[in-house]
C-alpha positions in Angstrom: 0.3 -2.5 -9.3 -0.2 1.1 -8.5 2.3 3.6 -7.1 2.6 7.2 -5.8 6.0 8.1 -4.2 6.8 4.5 -3.2 10.6 4.7 -3.4 11.0 3.0 0.0 8.8 0.0 -0.7 8.3 -0.8 -4.4 11.5 -2.8 -4.8 10.5 -5.2 -2.0 7.0 -5.6 -3.5 8.4 -6.4 -6.9 11.0 -8.8 -5.6 8.2 -10.8 -3.9 6.6 -11.3 -7.3 9.5 -13.0 -9.0 8.5 -16.5 -10.2 4.8 -15.8 -9.6 3.7 -13.4 -12.3 4.3 -13.3 -16.1 4.2 -9.5 -16.3 3.9 -6.4 -14.1 2.1 -3.3 -15.1 2.8 -0.4 -12.7 0.4 2.6 -12.9 2.3 5.5 -11.4 0.2 8.5 -10.5 2.8 11.3 -10.7 5.6 10.2 -8.3 8.4 12.7 -7.7 10.7 10.7 -5.5 12.2 8.5 -8.2 9.7 5.6 -7.9 9.4 5.1 -11.6 13.1 4.6 -12.2 13.5 2.5 -9.1 10.8 0.2 -10.4 12.3 0.0 -13.9 15.7 -0.8 -12.4 14.2 -3.5 -10.2 12.3 -5.0 -13.1 15.6 -5.3 -15.0 17.6 -6.7 -12.1 15.1 -9.3 -11.2 14.2 -10.3 -14.8 10.5 -9.5 -14.3 8.8 -8.5 -17.5 6.8 -5.3 -17.2 6.4 -1.6 -17.6 5.7 1.6 -15.8 2.8 3.6 -17.2 2.0 7.2 -16.2 -1.6 7.8 -15.2 -3.6 10.9 -14.1 -6.0 9.6 -11.5 -7.6 11.0 -8.3 -8.6 7.8 -6.6 -7.0 4.4 -6.0 -9.7 2.7 -8.0 -9.0 4.8 -11.1 -5.3 3.9 -10.8 -5.9 0.2 -10.4 -8.4 0.1 -13.3 -5.8 1.9 -15.6 -3.2 -0.7 -14.6 -5.6 -3.6 -15.1 -6.6 -2.5 -18.6 -2.9 -2.8 -19.6 -2.6 -6.4 -18.4 -2.7 -9.1 -21.0 -3.1 -12.2 -18.8 -6.3 -14.0 -17.9 -5.4 -14.0 -14.2 -4.9 -10.7 -12.4 -2.9 -10.1 -9.2 -4.1 -6.7 -7.9 -1.7 -5.2 -5.3 -0.3 -1.9 -4.2 3.4 -1.2 -4.3 3.7 -1.4 -0.6 2.4 -5.0 -0.3 4.9 -7.8 0.0 3.8 -11.4 -0.6 5.3 -14.5 1.1 5.9 -17.9 -0.5 3.0 -19.2 1.6 0.6 -16.7 0.2 1.6 -17.4 -3.3 1.2 -21.2 -2.8 -2.4 -20.7 -1.7 -3.1 -18.3 -4.6 -1.8 -21.0 -7.0 -4.5 -23.3 -5.6 -7.1 -20.6 -6.2 -6.0 -20.4 -9.8 -7.1 -24.0 -10.4 -10.7 -22.8 -10.4 -11.8 -19.8 -12.5 -14.8 -19.2 -10.2 -12.6 -18.6 -7.2 -11.3 -15.2 -6.1 -8.3 -15.0 -3.8 -8.5 -12.6 -1.0 -5.4 -11.7 1.0 -5.0 -10.1 4.5 -2.0 -8.1 5.3 0.0 -7.4 8.5 -0.2 -3.7 9.2 0.9 -3.1 12.8 -0.9 0.2 13.0 -4.5 -1.0 12.8 -6.9 -1.2 9.9 -8.7 1.8 8.4 -12.1 0.6 9.6 -11.0 0.1 13.2 -9.3 3.5 13.7 -7.3 3.4 16.9 -8.2 -0.2 18.0 -5.0 -2.2 18.0 -5.9 -4.7 15.3 -2.7 -5.5 13.4 -4.3 -7.0 10.2 -6.0 -5.4 7.3 -9.1 -7.4 6.4 -9.1 -9.7 3.4 -9.1 -7.8 0.1 -9.9 -9.0 -3.4 -6.4 -9.7 -4.7 -6.2 -12.5 -7.3 -8.9 -13.3 -9.8 -9.7 -14.4 -13.4 -10.6 -11.3 -15.4 -13.9 -12.8 -16.5 -15.0 -13.4 -12.9 -15.3 -9.7 -11.9 -16.8 -6.4 -13.0 -15.3 -3.0 -12.3 -17.0 0.4 -12.0 -14.8 3.5 -12.3 -16.0 4.8 -9.0 -15.0 1.8 -6.9 -11.6 1.1 -5.4 -11.7 -2.7 -6.3 -13.6 -4.9 -8.6 -16.9 -6.6 -7.8 -17.2 -10.4 -8.2 -19.8 -11.7 -10.5 -22.6 -14.0 -9.4 -21.5 -17.6 -9.2 -18.0 -16.8 -8.0 -16.7 -17.6 -4.5 -14.3 -15.7 -2.3 -11.4 -17.7 -0.8 -9.7 -16.0 2.2 -6.1 -17.0 2.1 -4.8 -17.9 5.6 -1.1 -16.8 5.4 -0.6 -13.0 5.5 1.2 -10.5 3.3 2.9 -7.5 4.8 1.6 -4.0 4.1 4.3 -1.4 4.4 2.0 1.6 4.1 2.9 2.8 7.6 6.6 2.8 6.9 6.6 5.2 4.0 8.4 8.5 4.4 6.8 10.7 7.0 5.9 13.5 4.5 4.0 11.0 2.4 2.0 9.7 5.3 1.3 13.3 6.4 -0.3 14.1 3.0 -2.4 11.0 3.2 -3.4 11.7 6.8 -2.2 8.2 7.9 -1.9 7.0 10.5 -5.0 8.8 11.6 -4.6 11.5 14.2 -7.2 11.0 17.0 -7.3 14.8 17.5 -9.2 15.1 14.3 -11.4 12.0 14.6 -15.1 12.8 15.1 -16.6 10.1 17.3 -19.8 8.7 15.8 -19.1 10.2 12.4 -18.2 7.5 9.9 -16.6 10.1 7.6 -14.9 12.0 10.3 -11.4 11.0 9.3 -12.2 11.8 5.7 -13.1 15.4 6.3 -10.5 16.3 8.8 -7.4 14.1 8.6 -7.2 12.4 5.2 -6.0 15.2 3.1 -6.1 13.0 0.0 -9.8 12.6 0.3 -10.2 16.4 0.8 -8.2 17.0 -2.3 -10.3 14.5 -4.3 -13.5 16.3 -3.1 -12.1 19.7 -4.1 -11.8 18.5 -7.7 -9.8 21.5 -9.0 -6.1 21.0 -8.0 -3.6 19.1 -10.1 -2.1 17.3 -7.1 -2.5 16.9 -3.4 0.7 18.9 -2.9 -0.9 21.8 -4.8 -4.1 21.4 -2.8 -2.3 21.6 0.6 -0.3 24.6 -0.5 -3.4 26.4 -1.7 -5.4 25.7 1.4 -2.8 26.1 4.2 0.2 27.7 2.5 2.4 24.7 3.4 4.9 23.8 0.6 6.4 20.3 0.2 9.5 21.6 1.9 7.4 22.8 4.9 5.7 19.4 5.2 9.0 17.6 5.1 10.2 19.7 8.0 7.1 19.1 10.3 6.2 15.6 9.2 8.9 13.5 10.9 8.1 14.4 14.5 4.4 14.0 13.8 5.0 10.6 12.2 7.3 9.3 14.9 4.8 10.3 17.5 2.2 8.3 15.7 4.4 5.3 15.5 5.3 5.7 19.2 1.7 5.8 20.2 0.0 3.3 17.9 2.5 0.9 16.4 2.4 -2.7 17.7 5.4 -4.9 18.3 6.3 -7.8 16.0 5.4 -11.0 17.9 7.2 -14.3 17.3 4.2 -15.5 15.3 4.4 -12.5 13.1 8.1 -12.9 12.6 7.7 -16.5 11.5 5.2 -15.4 8.8 7.3 -12.5 7.3 7.9 -12.7 3.5 11.4 -13.9 2.5 12.4 -10.6 1.0 11.7 -8.9 4.3 13.7 -11.5 6.2 16.7 -10.7 4.1 16.1 -6.9 4.6 16.1 -7.2 8.4 19.6 -8.7 8.2 21.1 -5.6 6.7 19.6 -2.4 8.3 19.9 0.6 6.1 19.8 3.3 8.7 20.0 4.0 12.4 17.9 6.7 14.0 18.0 8.1 17.5 14.6 9.2 18.8 13.8 10.1 22.4 16.7 8.2 23.7 15.9 5.1 21.7 17.5 3.6 18.6 15.5 2.7 15.6 17.5 0.6 13.1 16.5 -0.9 9.8 15.0 0.3 6.6 11.4 0.2 7.9 10.9 1.5 11.5 8.1 -1.0 12.3 10.2 -4.0 11.3 
């Protein structure tokens, strides 16, 4: 598991792993919102064995690879700390585990559209490599995910997980440039969002700043406090414009830990005459 300022989501992700994994290795890439301690407390409360390790990485792939190298098991579950698994997903992954040559690929409910589809209302992320035997893949340092070896077979799991990436704090989404703001999207340019909206990619390409926060302050003069002031209105506008409603079929497939969460909302927010209640605005 990897994390960067995931205080709002990491406990739900960890809770969904109870009874499924033998250990959890969380590679944290410099969180400053208390993610590390929240993760340690959750590990202790749930009885999950694991550890939080500090990494200094500039890409998701580097963080994932650092976490993987710390894992001792033969079978690896590769997830981000905003992904929540349901019992149905875990049951199908157990079937995958019966065959070393199979690689389990999981899709996730996003409600804001997938990266590759920009502003098209497609609520699911595509199936990503998620569960595999360590001998069935190879991993280059410049890739976000491992590559399966010849002779292995992808298995696309039918039930969906839930991706909470769009319900992170507004300032975190602002730094990441997600959801993507269409004002900066260059039609016809595959990398348009990378060069204009996704500030993390721009920071990676700059290669000389210790963190994305330092990069933004150097380039625009905006401090973290400045971003925290402007991000909420921007983010709520993005949700208002692009977020899709939960249909009955989606509700039926929600992971059990999220079902419990919806019964006890953690906040109530008034926005443009409407009330948003719950821990996660989309849910």
